N, C-alpha and C positions, 0 to 999 in steps of 0.2 A: 508522380505522387509525391508530395511534400515528405520529407524525413519524420515529420511530427505525427503524421496521421497513420492510424493503424490500417492493416489490410480489412477489407470488408469480410472477407472469411472468418477473423479472429473474434471468439466470442466475447461480449462484453462483460466489463466487471461490475459485479452487483454493488449496490450502495455500501453494504457493510465490508465488502472487499476493498471499495475505495477508502472508506475510513481508516481500515488498519494500513493499507498502504501510504496514506498520509502521514499517520502516526511514525511508522517506520520510517519514513524519507525525512522527517521532522526529528530522527536520532533518537525515539524513544524505545526502551527495551520490549522486550514481548511482554515481559510483567507489568511494566508501565502502562503499555497499550490496553492489556487486559482490564488493568484496575481503571482505566480511563473509560472503557467502553462497556464494563460491568461483564465481562466476560472472561473465562477460564485462559489461561496460557494455552493449554493445548487447543482451545479453539483459535485463537491468534495464530498458531502454527499451522491448523487446518486451513484457515483463509489465506495464509501465505503460500501454502502448497497449491492450493486452487488458483492464484494469481499466477504461480509459476507453470501451471499445467496450461494456463491460457495464454501466457506469452512466454518469451524467451528471457528469463531473469534468473540466472543461477547464484548471483550473489546479491549482497545488499547493495553494492554499488549500482548493479542493474536495476535493483528494486527503485533505487532513487531516480535512476534516469528514466526509468519507465513513470514514474508518480509526476515528472514533469512533463512528459509526452501525453500522459493521461488527463493531465490538468487537475490533479486531486490535492493541491496544495492549500486551495482554497477551503478544503472540507476538514483539514485541521481546525483544533479550536484555537481562538486567537489566544496568542502568549505562549503556545506550546512551545517549551523549550527544553533540550535533552537533559536528563536527570531530574527533571521537575516530579 
């Protein structure tokens, strides 16, 4: 099995989880992600907790790596930059 594919038994990420993951991987803070998606900071944390329960991603570095294997980079808005 290629290193970039996820095991068949791993639950799929929801569309919103993938959006949150893409923004976090782009370097945005929880507050910035919340503002961009029109949700609360608490909800961003909840989505990240769900992502971590579905995948092994204990750190932000792991989340960024996960975003590359899940191919969520295309989901973030064009021109997303940290601190924006």
